C-alpha positions, 0 to 999 in steps of 0.5 A, spaced: 107 663 558 100 664 555 097 667 561 100 672 566 101 669 573 095 672 576 090 668 572 094 661 573 090 655 576 094 650 579 092 643 583 096 640 588 095 633 590 098 629 596 097 622 598 095 622 605 100 618 610 102 614 603 106 608 606 101 607 612 096 607 607 099 602 602 100 598 608 093 598 610 090 597 603 095 591 603 092 588 610 085 591 612 086 589 619 091 595 620 086 600 619 085 605 625 091 602 629 097 605 631 101 603 625 109 605 625 113 603 619 121 603 620 127 599 623 124 594 628 130 594 632 131 599 638 136 603 634 132 604 628 128 610 626 120 611 625 120 612 617 112 613 617 106 613 622 099 613 622 094 618 624 093 614 630 100 613 632 101 621 632 096 622 637 101 619 642 106 624 640 110 619 635 113 623 628 117 621 623 125 621 624 123 619 632 128 613 635 124 607 635 125 606 642 122 612 644 116 611 639 115 604 643 115 607 650 110 612 647 105 607 644 107 600 647 101 597 643 103 600 636 104 595 630 111 596 627 113 593 620 119 594 616 116 597 610 116 595 603 119 601 598 118 596 592 111 596 593 110 604 595 114 605 588 109 601 584 103 604 587 107 611 586 108 609 579 101 607 578 098 613 580 103 617 576 100 614 570 093 615 572 095 623 573 099 623 566 093 620 562 088 625 565 092 631 566 094 637 561 101 638 564 103 635 571 109 635 575 111 629 580 115 633 586 116 627 590 114 620 591 107 621 593 106 629 591 104 632 584 102 639 581 097 640 575 097 646 571 090 647 569 090 654 567 084 655 562 081 649 563 075 653 567 073 655 560 071 648 559 070 644 565 071 648 571 078 647 574 075 645 581 070 640 578 075 637 574 080 636 580 075 633 584 073 628 578 081 626 578 081 625 585 075 621 586 078 617 580 085 616 583 081 614 590 077 609 586 082 606 582 088 605 587 084 605 593 088 610 597 086 616 600 089 623 597 088 630 598 087 636 594 088 644 594 087 649 588 089 656 587 093 661 583 100 658 585 103 652 587 105 655 594 098 656 596 095 650 593 100 646 597 098 649 604 091 648 602 092 641 601 095 640 608 089 644 611 084 639 607 087 633 610 086 627 611 082 625 605 079 632 603 080 638 598 080 645 598 079 651 593 082 658 595 079 663 590 083 668 587 084 674 591 083 670 597 090 668 598 092 672 604 085 671 608 087 664 607 094 664 610 094 669 615 091 666 621 095 659 620 102 658 624 108 660 621 110 653 620 105 651 615 109 655 610 113 651 606 121 652 607 119 654 615 123 648 618 124 647 626 130 652 626 127 658 622 120 657 626 124 657 633 127 664 630 121 667 628 117 665 634 123 668 638 122 675 634 114 674 636 112 672 629 107 666 631 102 667 625 103 668 617 099 675 618 105 677 623 110 675 618 107 678 612 106 685 616 114 685 617 118 690 613 122 686 608 128 689 609 128 686 617 127 679 614 133 680 609 137 683 615 135 676 619 135 671 614 139 674 608 136 672 601 131 667 604 128 673 608 125 675 601 123 668 599 119 668 606 116 675 605 113 672 598 111 666 601 107 670 607 104 674 602 102 668 598 106 670 592 109 664 588 111 664 580 114 658 580 112 654 574 109 647 574 115 643 571 112 637 566 114 630 568 117 628 562 122 634 562 125 631 569 132 630 568 137 625 569 144 625 572 150 621 570 157 620 569 162 616 565 170 615 566 175 613 561 181 609 563 188 612 561 189 605 558 184 599 556 183 594 562 180 587 564 181 589 571 175 587 574 176 589 581 179 596 579 173 597 575 168 595 580 172 600 585 171 606 579 163 604 579 163 605 586 166 611 586 162 614 581 155 612 584 158 615 591 159 621 587 153 622 583 148 619 589 151 625 593 149 630 588 142 627 588 142 628 596 144 635 595 139 637 590 134 633 594 132 628 589 131 620 589 132 616 583 127 610 581 132 607 575 139 606 575 143 604 568 150 602 567 154 603 561 161 600 558 165 601 552 169 596 549 176 597 546 173 596 539 168 602 541 162 597 542 157 600 547 153 596 551 148 598 557 143 595 562 138 599 566 133 597 572 127 600 575 128 600 583 125 603 589 126 611 590 132 612 593 138 616 594 142 611 598 149 610 597 149 603 599 143 601 595 145 604 589 152 601 589 149 594 590 145 595 584 150 598 580 155 593 581 150 587 580 148 590 573 156 591 571 156 583 573 151 582 568 153 586 563 160 584 562 160 578 559 165 578 553 171 579 557 174 584 552 178 590 554 174 595 557 175 603 555 170 606 559 164 605 564 158 610 566 153 610 571 146 614 570 140 615 575 134 617 572 126 617 574 128 623 578 123 626 583 124 630 589 125 627 596 130 626 601 134 621 605 128 619 610 125 615 605 131 609 606 130 610 614 126 603 613 133 599 613 138 604 617 139 605 624 140 612 628 147 611 627 147 610 620 143 616 618 147 620 623 154 618 619 151 619 612 148 626 614 155 628 617 159 625 611 154 629 607 155 635 611 163 634 610 162 634 603 158 640 602 163 644 606 170 641 604 168 638 597 166 631 594 172 628 595 173 630 602 170 623 605 170 617 600 170 610 601 177 606 602 176 601 596 176 608 592 182 611 594 187 609 588 182 610 583 183 618 582 190 617 579 188 611 574 182 614 571 179 621 567 172 623 569 167 626 564 161 628 568 154 630 565 151 632 571 143 633 571 144 632 563 137 630 560 
């Protein structure tokens, strides 16, 4: 690193109510209305909501039936992940063209390392210019924070919403963070926040003054991280977007085969396994590739850009469709493989448009069992007999 941490300059940018903003851009009549995006049935879930609908107490993850009761006049639409992914990629291209080093941390969130740029343009002035360019070229609102690290910049962005910007000068980090509620600190979720409240800790200032040993006793290793964040300490680097890794797996059959049904069950098992790995790492993929190796060692592959997802159902469907298009020679096959790339941080909530509460609860319960008892503890019936017929070679998150 050319500069010690205290001399860093990091910009954080976050698109405001991204899904809602895209829908309002596509249909101007939705602006200023209580808008909800998610499953349309009573068993559906709110995936995203406008600021106007939040005034009624609606939030992401709320059952749609309850959201309807809170705001009967709300406009409900199912959402279009293909459109959201398209806008996300176009904004990524704008940032990539202008930025020295940037990290795409989610579908609608970016970090930019502008360390040293103040000697030429002024970091805040340059960030303001880029933000205005994004708004002008995309038509979407975006907020920005600038500070010496990723943590403080992210919080500053949150405090500048909607469609604003804020610069926290070096040395002012604690002054900025101190009066904020503890839930404003990234990693302080509902359970941690409630526990801290029961301890009498309501603001970041109070958390900052807590002895680190007490926090370690209460939260283990996370106690140290909590103390660091309350003090505005974050040395994590901006990870260049081009270095985002992929996740892949290959399976070599014990004997060459033309059993299409068996190969599809193998692909299903592979996708299920690495999709779980995606969710465990809190990542989403935007590109899926399928590879086959014939008995003569000829390799062929095909890939497809998809909307950001980590959903088993979506990825299995895409993988099997690619396999059908790829396997045309009807020769014996020696190996099949699946690869996810174009990874960004995100979680399963992004697929709420199609899922019901029971679907989401089922998938969450299955993932919890896999975390506790291992990836093979819960599998699809169609893949039951694949493990005894294949040999797996995994290359997880190998760039």
